[in-house]
N, C-alpha and C positions, 0 to 999 in steps of 0.2 A: 092322173093317166090313168085311165079307167083299167078295169081287168079286160076289157076286151083289145084295147088299146094293148097291153102290154103284150095277150096273146099274139095281136099280131105281128108286134114289133120281134117276140122273140119266133112266133114262127120264120120272118125277114131274116132269120139271123143259120134257120136251119137250110139250107138252101138244097141239099139233096133230097129232106123231104116234100114227100109232093105237097103242094100248098092245098086248105083244104084238110089237111090230118091233124093240124095238131090243133087244141082245146085245152083249155083249163085244165081238163084233168089226166092229162099226157102227161106217161110216169115218163118224162125227158129223157132219163139217164136208160129205156129200154130202146131209146129210138137209134138207129140201125148207125146214124153219122155220129152218134155223140159220144165225145173224146176230145181229148187234151183242148186241141184245136175249136169246137164246138162250146169246152166251154170259155173259153177265153174269147169269144163273142161274144157268149151272154154278159159275163164278167164286164165289159167293153161294153157296149148297146145298156148296160144298170149303170155305171158310169157316168156315161154322157146324157142317160134321159134324167138319172135320177141325183150324181154327185157324192154317188155311194161307192166305194172300191168294197167288193164280197170279196171272198175266197175263196177258196176252192173247197174248203172246209163249208163253208157256205152251202156249198151247191149242193156237195155230197148229205147235208142234214137232213136237205128236202126231196121232195120227191115228186111231186107236181107240179105243172108251170104254173096252179091256182097257191100251192104252199110259197113259192120261191117268191109270187107276185106278196103275198099277203108279206110278208119276209121284209122283205125291201121296204111296204108300204110302211111297216112299224119301226122302220127304223130313223 
């Protein structure tokens, strides 16, 4: 999966954030809707797409969508 595809899938999970506002450089923890449910949605999306099960700590250790993508790609 490319970074652009990852950003698009990440953005699809953020249902309350206007389309097109999430980029690779978005600090996802600063999104208004970011919380435990959003975290679980992203964990689920990554599990479905990559077959990797992340933890909350994995998400907390990264700041931007690109950092998360790079981490997932490294697994």
